[in-house]
C-alpha positions, 0 to 999 in steps of 0.5 A, spaced: 099 272 309 102 275 303 108 276 302 108 283 302 105 282 310 111 278 312 116 282 309 113 287 313 113 284 319 120 281 318 122 289 318 118 291 324 121 285 327 129 287 324 128 295 327 125 292 335 131 287 334 137 293 332 134 299 336 134 294 342 141 292 342 143 300 341 139 300 346 142 295 351 150 297 348 149 304 351 145 302 357 151 298 359 156 303 357 152 308 362 150 303 367 153 307 372 148 313 371 140 310 371 139 317 368 144 318 363 141 311 361 134 312 361 135 319 357 140 316 351 135 309 351 130 315 349 134 318 344 136 313 340 129 310 340 126 316 338 130 317 333 131 310 330 124 309 331 122 315 327 126 312 321 121 305 323 115 310 322 113 311 329 111 318 330 108 321 336 102 325 332 098 319 328 097 320 320 091 322 321 092 329 325 098 330 320 098 338 317 092 340 322 093 345 327 094 344 335 099 338 335 102 341 341 095 340 345 093 335 343 100 331 344 099 334 351 092 331 352 094 325 350 100 324 355 096 327 361 090 322 359 095 316 359 098 319 366 091 319 369 090 312 367 097 310 370 096 314 375 089 311 377 091 304 377 096 306 383 092 310 387 086 305 387 091 299 388 093 303 394 088 304 397 085 296 396 091 295 399 090 299 405 083 296 406 086 288 406 092 291 411 096 289 405 099 297 406 101 303 411 102 309 409 106 317 412 107 323 410 114 324 405 119 328 405 119 332 398 125 334 395 128 335 388 129 328 387 122 328 384 123 332 378 129 328 377 125 321 378 120 325 374 125 325 368 128 319 369 121 315 368 118 319 362 125 318 358 124 310 360 118 310 358 118 314 351 124 309 350 120 302 352 113 304 348 117 306 342 121 299 342 115 295 346 109 298 343 111 303 337 114 298 332 110 292 333 104 297 332 107 300 326 109 294 323 102 291 324 099 297 320 103 296 314 102 289 314 094 290 313 093 286 320 089 287 324 089 292 331 088 286 336 095 282 333 099 287 334 096 289 341 096 282 343 104 283 341 106 290 345 103 286 351 107 279 351 113 284 349 113 288 355 113 282 359 117 277 355 124 280 357 123 279 364 122 271 363 129 270 361 132 274 367 135 271 374 132 273 380 125 275 378 120 277 382 113 272 382 109 278 380 114 281 375 111 278 369 104 279 371 105 286 373 109 288 366 104 284 362 098 288 365 102 295 365 104 293 357 097 292 355 095 298 359 100 301 355 098 298 348 091 299 348 091 307 350 096 306 344 091 303 340 084 307 343 086 314 345 090 317 341 098 312 339 105 313 342 103 320 348 098 316 351 103 309 352 108 314 354 104 317 359 101 311 361 107 307 363 111 313 366 105 316 371 105 308 373 113 308 374 113 316 377 107 314 383 110 307 384 117 309 385 119 316 387 111 319 389 110 313 394 118 312 397 118 318 400 118 324 395 110 324 396 108 318 401 112 314 405 109 306 403 110 300 406 108 294 402 107 288 407 111 282 404 110 285 397 115 290 392 111 294 388 114 297 381 114 296 373 121 291 374 123 284 375 123 285 383 115 286 383 113 281 388 107 279 393 100 280 394 100 287 393 104 286 386 098 282 384 093 286 386 097 292 381 096 287 376 089 286 377 086 293 377 091 295 371 088 289 367 081 292 371 082 299 367 085 296 361 079 292 360 075 300 361 079 303 357 078 298 350 071 299 350 071 306 349 075 308 342 077 314 343 079 317 336 073 314 334 069 318 338 073 324 335 073 322 329 065 322 329 065 329 332 069 332 327 065 328 322 059 331 324 061 338 325 064 337 318 057 336 316 054 341 320 058 347 317 057 343 309 050 343 310 049 350 313 052 353 307 048 350 304 041 352 306 044 359 306 047 358 299 040 356 298 036 362 301 041 367 297 039 364 291 032 363 292 032 371 294 036 373 288 030 370 283 025 372 288 028 379 287 029 379 280 023 381 276 021 387 281 027 389 279 026 389 272 019 391 272 021 397 275 026 398 270 
């Protein structure tokens, strides 16, 4: 490995450690309010990640029109993947007798939960996925190296915590793998944030009374250190299966190919029109001279 690559990796590690320390310090000061903790962490991670090179738009999209619509589409794509994982887990759990379901009682708490999970997802994906990918890109390392590191980063923190649930680390690794793969294949930070925020919202407020009231049989299913039981292992398996599907399709490459085909088509049409015009001018010139 070249010295420049090592320095870029060290730089990325320094950004990660420094930002993570600041976020933990602020989180400790605001521990009484989970919403304030998540919002402050998101702001710190966004500001620090911006200096480290993490952007909401990919480098190839810089300067192009429609940036907001692209970001929203990628957020929606990630959110769909995260929601799909929860819905599939619930359906299989119901079939296996691992869950029971009742109607919930919608309230304004769902909006607060959406804000909190979204802010936490922004914080986590900038730190755990964005910085590893940016460091790998600058070090000119293959994307799978960043993918592996980002996936591991999501679960390694739980290993050091006391009283971690039996399925917490596998579930965190599976969710991190989906987020990192969404970043790699389908549009960077927005897609990763959408996947993690959606999974957290659905396994949290949506299935805990705000929309539905789900009781997991002998299990705790959420993206946290308390995850345990067969339903949590099932969720990890479903996330891994969706990740495998996502990894087989490179949305950015497909969009790039469509754009290149469109550009070639436009250039070809302009060239044909220009050639027809030139031939028309040449064919018309003798007649014009003769009439003169």
